[in-house]
PDB file of N, CA, C and O in Angstrom:
ATOM      1  N   GLU A   1     -66.004 -10.371   9.677  1.00  0.00           N
ATOM      2  CA  GLU A   1     -66.377 -11.671   9.118  1.00  0.00           C
ATOM      3  C   GLU A   1     -66.459 -12.962  10.319  1.00  0.00           C
ATOM      4  O   GLU A   1     -65.428 -13.103  10.977  1.00  0.00           O
ATOM      5  N   THR A   2     -67.267 -13.615  10.539  1.00  0.00           N
ATOM      6  CA  THR A   2     -67.282 -14.382  11.558  1.00  0.00           C
ATOM      7  C   THR A   2     -66.514 -16.137  10.788  1.00  0.00           C
ATOM      8  O   THR A   2     -66.842 -16.435   9.639  1.00  0.00           O
ATOM      9  N   PHE A   3     -65.590 -17.041  11.560  1.00  0.00           N
ATOM     10  CA  PHE A   3     -65.251 -17.957  10.779  1.00  0.00           C
ATOM     11  C   PHE A   3     -65.443 -19.156  12.127  1.00  0.00           C
ATOM     12  O   PHE A   3     -64.846 -18.957  13.184  1.00  0.00           O
ATOM     13  N   GLU A   4     -66.013 -19.943  12.006  1.00  0.00           N
ATOM     14  CA  GLU A   4     -66.377 -21.195  12.600  1.00  0.00           C
ATOM     15  C   GLU A   4     -65.883 -22.637  12.871  1.00  0.00           C
ATOM     16  O   GLU A   4     -66.315 -23.448  12.051  1.00  0.00           O
ATOM     17  N   PHE A   5     -65.161 -23.091  13.733  1.00  0.00           N
ATOM     18  CA  PHE A   5     -64.126 -24.327  13.325  1.00  0.00           C
ATOM     19  C   PHE A   5     -64.588 -25.284  14.426  1.00  0.00           C
ATOM     20  O   PHE A   5     -64.383 -25.222  15.639  1.00  0.00           O
ATOM     21  N   GLU A   6     -65.333 -26.277  13.628  1.00  0.00           N
ATOM     22  CA  GLU A   6     -65.977 -27.541  14.594  1.00  0.00           C
ATOM     23  C   GLU A   6     -65.141 -27.883  15.281  1.00  0.00           C
ATOM     24  O   GLU A   6     -65.306 -27.847  16.500  1.00  0.00           O
ATOM     25  N   GLU A   7     -63.956 -28.331  14.713  1.00  0.00           N
ATOM     26  CA  GLU A   7     -63.090 -29.236  15.401  1.00  0.00           C
ATOM     27  C   GLU A   7     -62.505 -28.225  16.776  1.00  0.00           C
ATOM     28  O   GLU A   7     -63.007 -28.832  17.723  1.00  0.00           O
ATOM     29  N   LEU A   8     -62.210 -27.772  17.008  1.00  0.00           N
ATOM     30  CA  LEU A   8     -62.031 -26.951  18.294  1.00  0.00           C
ATOM     31  C   LEU A   8     -62.701 -27.517  19.363  1.00  0.00           C
ATOM     32  O   LEU A   8     -62.146 -27.893  20.396  1.00  0.00           O
ATOM     33  N   GLY A   9     -63.934 -27.584  19.122  1.00  0.00           N
ATOM     34  CA  GLY A   9     -64.851 -27.846  20.529  1.00  0.00           C
ATOM     35  C   GLY A   9     -64.054 -27.525  21.755  1.00  0.00           C
ATOM     36  O   GLY A   9     -63.419 -26.472  21.704  1.00  0.00           O
ATOM     37  N   GLU A  10     -63.954 -28.396  23.087  1.00  0.00           N
ATOM     38  CA  GLU A  10     -63.723 -27.621  24.327  1.00  0.00           C
ATOM     39  C   GLU A  10     -62.362 -27.266  24.542  1.00  0.00           C
ATOM     40  O   GLU A  10     -61.941 -26.713  25.558  1.00  0.00           O
ATOM     41  N   TRP A  11     -61.567 -27.664  23.374  1.00  0.00           N
ATOM     42  CA  TRP A  11     -60.004 -27.472  23.642  1.00  0.00           C
ATOM     43  C   TRP A  11     -59.408 -26.070  23.949  1.00  0.00           C
ATOM     44  O   TRP A  11     -59.730 -24.999  23.435  1.00  0.00           O
ATOM     45  N   LYS A  12     -58.612 -26.273  24.753  1.00  0.00           N
ATOM     46  CA  LYS A  12     -58.049 -24.995  25.621  1.00  0.00           C
ATOM     47  C   LYS A  12     -56.990 -24.490  25.014  1.00  0.00           C
ATOM     48  O   LYS A  12     -56.055 -25.266  25.214  1.00  0.00           O
ATOM     49  N   GLY A  13     -56.517 -23.216  24.112  1.00  0.00           N
ATOM     50  CA  GLY A  13     -55.816 -22.166  23.358  1.00  0.00           C
ATOM     51  C   GLY A  13     -56.188 -21.341  22.998  1.00  0.00           C
ATOM     52  O   GLY A  13     -57.235 -20.863  23.435  1.00  0.00           O
ATOM     53  N   TYR A  14     -55.427 -20.753  21.948  1.00  0.00           N
ATOM     54  CA  TYR A  14     -55.623 -19.478  21.346  1.00  0.00           C
ATOM     55  C   TYR A  14     -55.556 -19.771  19.747  1.00  0.00           C
ATOM     56  O   TYR A  14     -55.445 -20.915  19.305  1.00  0.00           O
ATOM     57  N   VAL A  15     -55.622 -18.799  19.061  1.00  0.00           N
ATOM     58  CA  VAL A  15     -56.021 -18.607  17.964  1.00  0.00           C
ATOM     59  C   VAL A  15     -55.102 -17.496  17.093  1.00  0.00           C
ATOM     60  O   VAL A  15     -55.618 -16.386  17.216  1.00  0.00           O
ATOM     61  N   ARG A  16     -54.192 -17.470  16.457  1.00  0.00           N
ATOM     62  CA  ARG A  16     -53.478 -16.198  15.823  1.00  0.00           C
ATOM     63  C   ARG A  16     -53.638 -16.189  14.194  1.00  0.00           C
ATOM     64  O   ARG A  16     -53.711 -17.257  13.587  1.00  0.00           O
ATOM     65  N   TYR A  17     -53.683 -15.092  13.605  1.00  0.00           N
ATOM     66  CA  TYR A  17     -54.598 -14.821  12.591  1.00  0.00           C
ATOM     67  C   TYR A  17     -53.062 -14.218  11.648  1.00  0.00           C
ATOM     68  O   TYR A  17     -52.165 -13.901  12.428  1.00  0.00           O
ATOM     69  N   PHE A  18     -52.836 -14.109  10.714  1.00  0.00           N
ATOM     70  CA  PHE A  18     -51.930 -13.554   9.903  1.00  0.00           C
ATOM     71  C   PHE A  18     -52.737 -13.620   8.253  1.00  0.00           C
ATOM     72  O   PHE A  18     -53.190 -14.579   7.627  1.00  0.00           O
ATOM     73  N   TYR A  19     -52.654 -12.026   7.900  1.00  0.00           N
ATOM     74  CA  TYR A  19     -53.172 -12.113   6.516  1.00  0.00           C
ATOM     75  C   TYR A  19     -52.546 -12.774   5.367  1.00  0.00           C
ATOM     76  O   TYR A  19     -51.383 -12.373   5.311  1.00  0.00           O
ATOM     77  N   PRO A  20     -52.747 -13.456   4.596  1.00  0.00           N
ATOM     78  CA  PRO A  20     -53.893 -13.663   3.943  1.00  0.00           C
ATOM     79  C   PRO A  20     -54.820 -15.024   4.100  1.00  0.00           C
ATOM     80  O   PRO A  20     -55.019 -16.009   3.389  1.00  0.00           O
ATOM     81  N   GLY A  21     -55.294 -14.568   5.415  1.00  0.00           N
ATOM     82  CA  GLY A  21     -55.968 -15.923   5.638  1.00  0.00           C
ATOM     83  C   GLY A  21     -55.796 -17.227   6.352  1.00  0.00           C
ATOM     84  O   GLY A  21     -56.579 -18.174   6.430  1.00  0.00           O
ATOM     85  N   ILE A  22     -54.210 -17.018   7.022  1.00  0.00           N
ATOM     86  CA  ILE A  22     -53.633 -18.041   7.659  1.00  0.00           C
ATOM     87  C   ILE A  22     -54.077 -18.083   9.124  1.00  0.00           C
ATOM     88  O   ILE A  22     -54.113 -16.943   9.589  1.00  0.00           O
ATOM     89  N   TYR A  23     -54.450 -19.095  10.054  1.00  0.00           N
ATOM     90  CA  TYR A  23     -54.930 -19.667  11.053  1.00  0.00           C
ATOM     91  C   TYR A  23     -53.977 -20.402  11.905  1.00  0.00           C
ATOM     92  O   TYR A  23     -53.537 -21.514  11.613  1.00  0.00           O
ATOM     93  N   TYR A  24     -53.675 -19.746  12.965  1.00  0.00           N
ATOM     94  CA  TYR A  24     -52.829 -20.866  13.760  1.00  0.00           C
ATOM     95  C   TYR A  24     -53.572 -21.403  15.273  1.00  0.00           C
ATOM     96  O   TYR A  24     -53.727 -20.535  16.132  1.00  0.00           O
ATOM     97  N   PHE A  25     -53.931 -22.532  15.517  1.00  0.00           N
ATOM     98  CA  PHE A  25     -54.132 -22.833  16.745  1.00  0.00           C
ATOM     99  C   PHE A  25     -53.242 -23.469  17.903  1.00  0.00           C
ATOM    100  O   PHE A  25     -52.968 -24.665  17.803  1.00  0.00           O
ATOM    101  N   ILE A  26     -52.753 -22.708  19.047  1.00  0.00           N
ATOM    102  CA  ILE A  26     -51.971 -23.075  19.664  1.00  0.00           C
ATOM    103  C   ILE A  26     -52.740 -23.570  21.250  1.00  0.00           C
ATOM    104  O   ILE A  26     -53.261 -22.810  22.066  1.00  0.00           O
ATOM    105  N   GLU A  27     -52.614 -24.945  21.335  1.00  0.00           N
ATOM    106  CA  GLU A  27     -52.826 -25.396  22.420  1.00  0.00           C
ATOM    107  C   GLU A  27     -51.677 -25.768  23.849  1.00  0.00           C
ATOM    108  O   GLU A  27     -50.564 -26.291  23.785  1.00  0.00           O
ATOM    109  N   ASN A  28     -52.389 -25.309  25.011  1.00  0.00           N
ATOM    110  CA  ASN A  28     -51.004 -25.192  26.136  1.00  0.00           C
ATOM    111  C   ASN A  28     -51.370 -26.928  26.449  1.00  0.00           C
ATOM    112  O   ASN A  28     -52.564 -27.195  26.585  1.00  0.00           O
ATOM    113  N   ASP A  29     -50.668 -27.724  26.526  1.00  0.00           N
ATOM    114  CA  ASP A  29     -51.289 -29.283  27.418  1.00  0.00           C
ATOM    115  C   ASP A  29     -50.201 -29.053  28.587  1.00  0.00           C
ATOM    116  O   ASP A  29     -49.066 -29.501  28.750  1.00  0.00           O
ATOM    117  N   ILE A  30     -51.102 -28.070  29.422  1.00  0.00           N
ATOM    118  CA  ILE A  30     -50.528 -28.058  30.495  1.00  0.00           C
ATOM    119  C   ILE A  30     -49.984 -29.438  31.509  1.00  0.00           C
ATOM    120  O   ILE A  30     -48.881 -29.413  32.054  1.00  0.00           O
ATOM    121  N   PRO A  31     -50.855 -30.500  31.635  1.00  0.00           N
ATOM    122  CA  PRO A  31     -50.091 -31.732  32.278  1.00  0.00           C
ATOM    123  C   PRO A  31     -49.088 -32.116  31.681  1.00  0.00           C
ATOM    124  O   PRO A  31     -48.042 -32.121  32.329  1.00  0.00           O
ATOM    125  N   ASN A  32     -49.061 -32.479  30.536  1.00  0.00           N
ATOM    126  CA  ASN A  32     -47.741 -32.948  29.603  1.00  0.00           C
ATOM    127  C   ASN A  32     -46.656 -31.800  29.784  1.00  0.00           C
ATOM    128  O   ASN A  32     -45.647 -32.396  30.160  1.00  0.00           O
ATOM    129  N   LYS A  33     -46.434 -30.726  29.716  1.00  0.00           N
ATOM    130  CA  LYS A  33     -45.672 -29.342  29.756  1.00  0.00           C
ATOM    131  C   LYS A  33     -45.246 -29.433  28.571  1.00  0.00           C
ATOM    132  O   LYS A  33     -44.028 -29.565  28.456  1.00  0.00           O
ATOM    133  N   GLN A  34     -46.198 -29.390  27.146  1.00  0.00           N
ATOM    134  CA  GLN A  34     -45.823 -29.343  26.196  1.00  0.00           C
ATOM    135  C   GLN A  34     -46.868 -28.163  25.332  1.00  0.00           C
ATOM    136  O   GLN A  34     -47.846 -27.746  25.952  1.00  0.00           O
ATOM    137  N   THR A  35     -46.664 -27.750  24.164  1.00  0.00           N
ATOM    138  CA  THR A  35     -47.652 -26.809  23.355  1.00  0.00           C
ATOM    139  C   THR A  35     -47.562 -27.499  22.241  1.00  0.00           C
ATOM    140  O   THR A  35     -46.540 -28.089  21.889  1.00  0.00           O
ATOM    141  N   LYS A  36     -48.649 -27.471  21.600  1.00  0.00           N
ATOM    142  CA  LYS A  36     -48.955 -28.317  20.385  1.00  0.00           C
ATOM    143  C   LYS A  36     -49.545 -26.624  19.159  1.00  0.00           C
ATOM    144  O   LYS A  36     -50.350 -25.730  19.418  1.00  0.00           O
ATOM    145  N   LEU A  37     -48.973 -26.783  18.323  1.00  0.00           N
ATOM    146  CA  LEU A  37     -49.396 -25.764  17.048  1.00  0.00           C
ATOM    147  C   LEU A  37     -49.907 -26.469  16.245  1.00  0.00           C
ATOM    148  O   LEU A  37     -49.438 -27.562  15.927  1.00  0.00           O
ATOM    149  N   TYR A  38     -51.094 -25.914  15.711  1.00  0.00           N
ATOM    150  CA  TYR A  38     -52.236 -26.634  14.682  1.00  0.00           C
ATOM    151  C   TYR A  38     -52.100 -25.420  13.482  1.00  0.00           C
ATOM    152  O   TYR A  38     -51.679 -24.275  13.643  1.00  0.00           O
ATOM    153  N   LEU A  39     -52.575 -26.028  12.281  1.00  0.00           N
ATOM    154  CA  LEU A  39     -53.089 -25.200  11.174  1.00  0.00           C
ATOM    155  C   LEU A  39     -54.459 -25.033  11.043  1.00  0.00           C
ATOM    156  O   LEU A  39     -55.232 -25.979  11.199  1.00  0.00           O
ATOM    157  N   LEU A  40     -54.752 -24.136  10.826  1.00  0.00           N
ATOM    158  CA  LEU A  40     -56.634 -24.344  10.685  1.00  0.00           C
ATOM    159  C   LEU A  40     -56.878 -23.750   9.358  1.00  0.00           C
ATOM    160  O   LEU A  40     -56.545 -22.682   8.843  1.00  0.00           O
ATOM    161  N   LYS A  41     -57.720 -25.004   8.869  1.00  0.00           N
ATOM    162  CA  LYS A  41     -57.458 -24.451   7.453  1.00  0.00           C
ATOM    163  C   LYS A  41     -58.882 -25.103   6.825  1.00  0.00           C
ATOM    164  O   LYS A  41     -58.753 -26.318   6.678  1.00  0.00           O
ATOM    165  N   GLU A  42     -59.834 -24.742   6.533  1.00  0.00           N
ATOM    166  CA  GLU A  42     -61.174 -24.782   5.859  1.00  0.00           C
ATOM    167  C   GLU A  42     -61.837 -25.950   7.352  1.00  0.00           C
ATOM    168  O   GLU A  42     -62.211 -27.122   7.312  1.00  0.00           O
ATOM    169  N   GLY A  43     -61.765 -25.222   8.223  1.00  0.00           N
ATOM    170  CA  GLY A  43     -62.411 -26.167   9.685  1.00  0.00           C
ATOM    171  C   GLY A  43     -61.901 -27.004  10.595  1.00  0.00           C
ATOM    172  O   GLY A  43     -62.224 -27.284  11.750  1.00  0.00           O
ATOM    173  N   LYS A  44     -60.903 -27.414   9.753  1.00  0.00           N
ATOM    174  CA  LYS A  44     -60.226 -28.588  10.234  1.00  0.00           C
ATOM    175  C   LYS A  44     -58.726 -28.178  10.968  1.00  0.00           C
ATOM    176  O   LYS A  44     -58.132 -27.171  10.582  1.00  0.00           O
ATOM    177  N   LEU A  45     -58.173 -29.034  12.044  1.00  0.00           N
ATOM    178  CA  LEU A  45     -57.116 -29.120  12.069  1.00  0.00           C
ATOM    179  C   LEU A  45     -55.987 -29.760  11.935  1.00  0.00           C
ATOM    180  O   LEU A  45     -56.159 -30.974  12.045  1.00  0.00           O
ATOM    181  N   LYS A  46     -54.746 -29.412  11.716  1.00  0.00           N
ATOM    182  CA  LYS A  46     -53.817 -30.074  10.999  1.00  0.00           C
ATOM    183  C   LYS A  46     -52.493 -30.036  12.098  1.00  0.00           C
ATOM    184  O   LYS A  46     -51.738 -29.065  12.035  1.00  0.00           O
ATOM    185  N   LEU A  47     -52.286 -30.900  12.902  1.00  0.00           N
ATOM    186  CA  LEU A  47     -50.874 -30.692  13.441  1.00  0.00           C
ATOM    187  C   LEU A  47     -49.756 -30.745  13.244  1.00  0.00           C
ATOM    188  O   LEU A  47     -49.142 -31.789  13.025  1.00  0.00           O
ATOM    189  N   LEU A  48     -49.279 -29.628  13.283  1.00  0.00           N
ATOM    190  CA  LEU A  48     -47.911 -29.153  12.846  1.00  0.00           C
ATOM    191  C   LEU A  48     -46.921 -29.285  13.621  1.00  0.00           C
ATOM    192  O   LEU A  48     -46.033 -29.675  12.864  1.00  0.00           O
ATOM    193  N   LYS A  49     -46.551 -29.222  14.508  1.00  0.00           N
ATOM    194  CA  LYS A  49     -45.847 -29.728  15.463  1.00  0.00           C
ATOM    195  C   LYS A  49     -45.794 -29.424  16.980  1.00  0.00           C
ATOM    196  O   LYS A  49     -45.986 -28.308  17.463  1.00  0.00           O
ATOM    197  N   ILE A  50     -45.477 -30.682  17.752  1.00  0.00           N
ATOM    198  CA  ILE A  50     -45.369 -30.532  19.481  1.00  0.00           C
ATOM    199  C   ILE A  50     -44.119 -29.939  19.911  1.00  0.00           C
ATOM    200  O   ILE A  50     -43.091 -30.497  19.527  1.00  0.00           O
ATOM    201  N   PHE A  51     -44.026 -28.946  20.613  1.00  0.00           N
ATOM    202  CA  PHE A  51     -42.897 -28.351  21.133  1.00  0.00           C
ATOM    203  C   PHE A  51     -42.964 -29.168  22.863  1.00  0.00           C
ATOM    204  O   PHE A  51     -43.877 -29.198  23.688  1.00  0.00           O
ATOM    205  N   LYS A  52     -42.018 -29.563  22.879  1.00  0.00           N
ATOM    206  CA  LYS A  52     -41.733 -30.649  23.950  1.00  0.00           C
ATOM    207  C   LYS A  52     -41.007 -29.994  25.102  1.00  0.00           C
ATOM    208  O   LYS A  52     -41.233 -30.170  26.299  1.00  0.00           O
ATOM    209  N   GLU A  53     -39.993 -29.119  24.483  1.00  0.00           N
ATOM    210  CA  GLU A  53     -39.638 -28.207  25.735  1.00  0.00           C
ATOM    211  C   GLU A  53     -40.314 -26.826  26.361  1.00  0.00           C
ATOM    212  O   GLU A  53     -39.744 -26.131  27.203  1.00  0.00           O
ATOM    213  N   TYR A  54     -41.381 -26.597  25.912  1.00  0.00           N
ATOM    214  CA  TYR A  54     -42.119 -25.386  26.068  1.00  0.00           C
ATOM    215  C   TYR A  54     -42.950 -25.815  27.339  1.00  0.00           C
ATOM    216  O   TYR A  54     -43.909 -26.558  27.126  1.00  0.00           O
ATOM    217  N   ASP A  55     -42.645 -25.366  28.851  1.00  0.00           N
ATOM    218  CA  ASP A  55     -43.914 -25.106  29.539  1.00  0.00           C
ATOM    219  C   ASP A  55     -44.333 -23.995  29.964  1.00  0.00           C
ATOM    220  O   ASP A  55     -43.579 -23.099  30.346  1.00  0.00           O
ATOM    221  N   SER A  56     -45.588 -23.922  29.946  1.00  0.00           N
ATOM    222  CA  SER A  56     -46.099 -22.275  29.904  1.00  0.00           C
ATOM    223  C   SER A  56     -46.278 -22.127  31.380  1.00  0.00           C
ATOM    224  O   SER A  56     -46.812 -21.066  31.701  1.00  0.00           O
ATOM    225  N   ILE A  57     -46.015 -22.798  32.189  1.00  0.00           N
ATOM    226  CA  ILE A  57     -46.367 -22.356  33.638  1.00  0.00           C
ATOM    227  C   ILE A  57     -45.541 -21.753  34.104  1.00  0.00           C
ATOM    228  O   ILE A  57     -45.808 -20.781  34.811  1.00  0.00           O
ATOM    229  N   TYR A  58     -44.282 -22.138  33.857  1.00  0.00           N
ATOM    230  CA  TYR A  58     -43.216 -21.526  34.551  1.00  0.00           C
ATOM    231  C   TYR A  58     -43.301 -19.756  33.837  1.00  0.00           C
ATOM    232  O   TYR A  58     -43.534 -19.539  32.647  1.00  0.00           O
ATOM    233  N   GLY A  59     -43.045 -18.626  34.919  1.00  0.00           N
ATOM    234  CA  GLY A  59     -43.387 -17.361  34.466  1.00  0.00           C
ATOM    235  C   GLY A  59     -42.134 -16.423  33.682  1.00  0.00           C
ATOM    236  O   GLY A  59     -41.904 -15.219  33.790  1.00  0.00           O
ATOM    237  N   ARG A  60     -41.690 -17.091  33.159  1.00  0.00           N
ATOM    238  CA  ARG A  60     -40.154 -16.479  32.201  1.00  0.00           C
ATOM    239  C   ARG A  60     -40.265 -16.890  30.741  1.00  0.00           C
ATOM    240  O   ARG A  60     -39.704 -16.429  29.747  1.00  0.00           O
ATOM    241  N   ASN A  61     -41.390 -18.162  30.919  1.00  0.00           N
ATOM    242  CA  ASN A  61     -41.524 -18.720  29.232  1.00  0.00           C
ATOM    243  C   ASN A  61     -42.306 -18.339  28.292  1.00  0.00           C
ATOM    244  O   ASN A  61     -43.267 -17.830  28.870  1.00  0.00           O
ATOM    245  N   SER A  62     -42.508 -18.268  26.868  1.00  0.00           N
ATOM    246  CA  SER A  62     -43.308 -17.549  26.085  1.00  0.00           C
ATOM    247  C   SER A  62     -42.967 -18.337  24.947  1.00  0.00           C
ATOM    248  O   SER A  62     -41.882 -18.847  24.666  1.00  0.00           O
ATOM    249  N   PHE A  63     -44.572 -18.377  24.039  1.00  0.00           N
ATOM    250  CA  PHE A  63     -44.439 -18.930  22.642  1.00  0.00           C
ATOM    251  C   PHE A  63     -45.433 -17.900  21.706  1.00  0.00           C
ATOM    252  O   PHE A  63     -46.611 -17.566  21.828  1.00  0.00           O
ATOM    253  N   THR A  64     -44.544 -17.621  20.874  1.00  0.00           N
ATOM    254  CA  THR A  64     -44.751 -16.501  20.119  1.00  0.00           C
ATOM    255  C   THR A  64     -44.793 -17.295  18.738  1.00  0.00           C
ATOM    256  O   THR A  64     -43.918 -18.023  18.269  1.00  0.00           O
ATOM    257  N   VAL A  65     -46.485 -16.850  18.018  1.00  0.00           N
ATOM    258  CA  VAL A  65     -46.134 -17.509  16.689  1.00  0.00           C
ATOM    259  C   VAL A  65     -46.046 -15.994  15.859  1.00  0.00           C
ATOM    260  O   VAL A  65     -46.660 -15.029  16.314  1.00  0.00           O
ATOM    261  N   PHE A  66     -45.291 -15.888  14.701  1.00  0.00           N
ATOM    262  CA  PHE A  66     -45.013 -14.988  13.839  1.00  0.00           C
ATOM    263  C   PHE A  66     -45.431 -15.696  12.565  1.00  0.00           C
ATOM    264  O   PHE A  66     -45.664 -16.898  12.696  1.00  0.00           O
ATOM    265  N   LYS A  67     -45.584 -15.109  11.211  1.00  0.00           N
ATOM    266  CA  LYS A  67     -45.731 -15.266   9.766  1.00  0.00           C
ATOM    267  C   LYS A  67     -44.702 -16.313   9.578  1.00  0.00           C
ATOM    268  O   LYS A  67     -44.928 -17.485   9.277  1.00  0.00           O
ATOM    269  N   SER A  68     -43.482 -15.739   9.799  1.00  0.00           N
ATOM    270  CA  SER A  68     -42.242 -16.648   9.343  1.00  0.00           C
ATOM    271  C   SER A  68     -41.984 -17.709  10.142  1.00  0.00           C
ATOM    272  O   SER A  68     -41.270 -18.563   9.617  1.00  0.00           O
ATOM    273  N   GLY A  69     -42.393 -17.950  11.408  1.00  0.00           N
ATOM    274  CA  GLY A  69     -42.124 -18.792  12.434  1.00  0.00           C
ATOM    275  C   GLY A  69     -42.536 -18.842  13.853  1.00  0.00           C
ATOM    276  O   GLY A  69     -43.589 -18.326  14.226  1.00  0.00           O
ATOM    277  N   VAL A  70     -41.738 -19.444  14.637  1.00  0.00           N
ATOM    278  CA  VAL A  70     -42.169 -19.747  16.122  1.00  0.00           C
ATOM    279  C   VAL A  70     -40.740 -19.332  16.973  1.00  0.00           C
ATOM    280  O   VAL A  70     -39.557 -19.616  16.787  1.00  0.00           O
ATOM    281  N   VAL A  71     -41.511 -18.455  18.074  1.00  0.00           N
ATOM    282  CA  VAL A  71     -40.201 -17.939  18.719  1.00  0.00           C
ATOM    283  C   VAL A  71     -40.261 -18.377  20.575  1.00  0.00           C
ATOM    284  O   VAL A  71     -41.032 -17.810  21.350  1.00  0.00           O
ATOM    285  N   ILE A  72     -39.292 -19.462  20.988  1.00  0.00           N
ATOM    286  CA  ILE A  72     -39.761 -20.109  22.071  1.00  0.00           C
ATOM    287  C   ILE A  72     -38.634 -19.419  23.187  1.00  0.00           C
ATOM    288  O   ILE A  72     -37.483 -19.282  22.773  1.00  0.00           O
ATOM    289  N   ARG A  73     -38.897 -19.062  24.342  1.00  0.00           N
ATOM    290  CA  ARG A  73     -38.519 -18.353  25.176  1.00  0.00           C
ATOM    291  C   ARG A  73     -38.442 -18.979  26.481  1.00  0.00           C
ATOM    292  O   ARG A  73     -39.347 -18.740  27.280  1.00  0.00           O
ATOM    293  N   LYS A  74     -37.581 -19.675  26.778  1.00  0.00           N
ATOM    294  CA  LYS A  74     -37.542 -20.092  28.320  1.00  0.00           C
ATOM    295  C   LYS A  74     -36.623 -20.028  29.050  1.00  0.00           C
ATOM    296  O   LYS A  74     -35.633 -20.738  28.874  1.00  0.00           O
ATOM    297  N   GLY A  75     -36.736 -19.005  30.232  1.00  0.00           N
ATOM    298  CA  GLY A  75     -35.886 -18.491  31.086  1.00  0.00           C
ATOM    299  C   GLY A  75     -35.096 -17.163  30.271  1.00  0.00           C
ATOM    300  O   GLY A  75     -35.614 -16.102  29.924  1.00  0.00           O
ATOM    301  N   SER A  76     -33.763 -17.581  30.108  1.00  0.00           N
ATOM    302  CA  SER A  76     -33.050 -16.959  29.407  1.00  0.00           C
ATOM    303  C   SER A  76     -32.399 -17.485  28.239  1.00  0.00           C
ATOM    304  O   SER A  76     -31.504 -16.914  27.616  1.00  0.00           O
ATOM    305  N   LYS A  77     -33.030 -18.894  27.914  1.00  0.00           N
ATOM    306  CA  LYS A  77     -32.673 -19.188  26.544  1.00  0.00           C
ATOM    307  C   LYS A  77     -33.665 -18.631  25.381  1.00  0.00           C
ATOM    308  O   LYS A  77     -34.852 -18.535  25.692  1.00  0.00           O
ATOM    309  N   VAL A  78     -33.313 -18.294  24.200  1.00  0.00           N
ATOM    310  CA  VAL A  78     -34.265 -18.349  23.362  1.00  0.00           C
ATOM    311  C   VAL A  78     -34.060 -19.590  21.786  1.00  0.00           C
ATOM    312  O   VAL A  78     -32.914 -19.888  21.450  1.00  0.00           O
ATOM    313  N   LYS A  79     -35.090 -20.082  21.119  1.00  0.00           N
ATOM    314  CA  LYS A  79     -35.204 -20.867  20.129  1.00  0.00           C
ATOM    315  C   LYS A  79     -35.872 -20.257  19.200  1.00  0.00           C
ATOM    316  O   LYS A  79     -36.919 -19.691  19.517  1.00  0.00           O
ATOM    317  N   VAL A  80     -35.398 -20.236  17.794  1.00  0.00           N
ATOM    318  CA  VAL A  80     -36.522 -19.968  17.017  1.00  0.00           C
ATOM    319  C   VAL A  80     -36.530 -20.755  15.848  1.00  0.00           C
ATOM    320  O   VAL A  80     -35.442 -20.876  15.284  1.00  0.00           O
ATOM    321  N   TYR A  81     -37.384 -21.245  15.420  1.00  0.00           N
ATOM    322  CA  TYR A  81     -37.836 -22.080  14.148  1.00  0.00           C
ATOM    323  C   TYR A  81     -38.887 -21.503  13.002  1.00  0.00           C
ATOM    324  O   TYR A  81     -39.842 -20.734  13.115  1.00  0.00           O
ATOM    325  N   ALA A  82     -38.374 -22.126  11.949  1.00  0.00           N
ATOM    326  CA  ALA A  82     -38.671 -21.067  10.612  1.00  0.00           C
ATOM    327  C   ALA A  82     -39.779 -21.926  10.010  1.00  0.00           C
ATOM    328  O   ALA A  82     -39.647 -23.132   9.802  1.00  0.00           O
ATOM    329  N   PHE A  83     -40.808 -21.267   9.762  1.00  0.00           N
ATOM    330  CA  PHE A  83     -41.951 -22.212   8.853  1.00  0.00           C
ATOM    331  C   PHE A  83     -41.086 -22.598   7.295  1.00  0.00           C
ATOM    332  O   PHE A  83     -40.042 -22.099   6.876  1.00  0.00           O
ATOM    333  N   PRO A  84     -41.863 -23.544   6.735  1.00  0.00           N
ATOM    334  CA  PRO A  84     -42.360 -24.234   6.881  1.00  0.00           C
ATOM    335  C   PRO A  84     -41.954 -25.568   7.489  1.00  0.00           C
ATOM    336  O   PRO A  84     -42.839 -26.356   7.824  1.00  0.00           O
ATOM    337  N   ASP A  85     -40.748 -25.850   7.642  1.00  0.00           N
ATOM    338  CA  ASP A  85     -40.034 -27.140   7.847  1.00  0.00           C
ATOM    339  C   ASP A  85     -39.727 -26.814   9.307  1.00  0.00           C
ATOM    340  O   ASP A  85     -38.982 -27.711   9.702  1.00  0.00           O
ATOM    341  N   PHE A  86     -39.925 -26.069  10.143  1.00  0.00           N
ATOM    342  CA  PHE A  86     -39.205 -25.713  11.723  1.00  0.00           C
ATOM    343  C   PHE A  86     -37.948 -25.968  11.737  1.00  0.00           C
ATOM    344  O   PHE A  86     -37.509 -26.594  12.702  1.00  0.00           O
ATOM    345  N   ARG A  87     -37.246 -25.640  10.903  1.00  0.00           N
ATOM    346  CA  ARG A  87     -36.038 -25.739  10.894  1.00  0.00           C
ATOM    347  C   ARG A  87     -35.207 -24.733  12.295  1.00  0.00           C
ATOM    348  O   ARG A  87     -35.180 -23.503  12.332  1.00  0.00           O
ATOM    349  N   GLU A  88     -34.730 -25.471  13.109  1.00  0.00           N
ATOM    350  CA  GLU A  88     -34.237 -24.634  14.214  1.00  0.00           C
ATOM    351  C   GLU A  88     -32.705 -23.476  13.786  1.00  0.00           C
ATOM    352  O   GLU A  88     -31.617 -23.914  13.412  1.00  0.00           O
ATOM    353  N   LEU A  89     -32.968 -22.324  13.934  1.00  0.00           N
ATOM    354  CA  LEU A  89     -32.179 -21.285  13.310  1.00  0.00           C
ATOM    355  C   LEU A  89     -30.761 -20.944  14.465  1.00  0.00           C
ATOM    356  O   LEU A  89     -31.019 -20.452  15.563  1.00  0.00           O
ATOM    357  N   LYS A  90     -29.839 -21.146  14.217  1.00  0.00           N
ATOM    358  CA  LYS A  90     -29.020 -20.870  15.398  1.00  0.00           C
ATOM    359  C   LYS A  90     -28.531 -19.323  15.500  1.00  0.00           C
ATOM    360  O   LYS A  90     -28.707 -18.654  14.482  1.00  0.00           O
ATOM    361  N   PHE A  91     -28.185 -18.952  16.150  1.00  0.00           N
ATOM    362  CA  PHE A  91     -27.686 -17.675  16.467  1.00  0.00           C
ATOM    363  C   PHE A  91     -26.063 -17.634  16.779  1.00  0.00           C
ATOM    364  O   PHE A  91     -25.693 -18.781  17.028  1.00  0.00           O
ATOM    365  N   LYS A  92     -25.011 -16.720  16.845  1.00  0.00           N
ATOM    366  CA  LYS A  92     -23.767 -16.863  17.486  1.00  0.00           C
ATOM    367  C   LYS A  92     -23.761 -15.731  18.188  1.00  0.00           C
ATOM    368  O   LYS A  92     -22.806 -15.460  18.915  1.00  0.00           O
TER     369      LYS A  92
END
């Protein structure tokens, strides 16, 4: 099955898919050192959150979207945000 999202245009990023039919578009805004997370639905983009603390250039950083939330690793620090409200989960 092929999907077409007109709103993506020339944007730079990647798409994550989760069953059943949940699509996220992740845009790395390198000049502004931030990552934008969008929900793709019915060919349209909906901005969910801008992660300003994430810089994709630095080698030990990672930004991973899961079905239940987002995990951001910046060096040795890890932050976890739960869907749908992006509440940060605290670990002891």
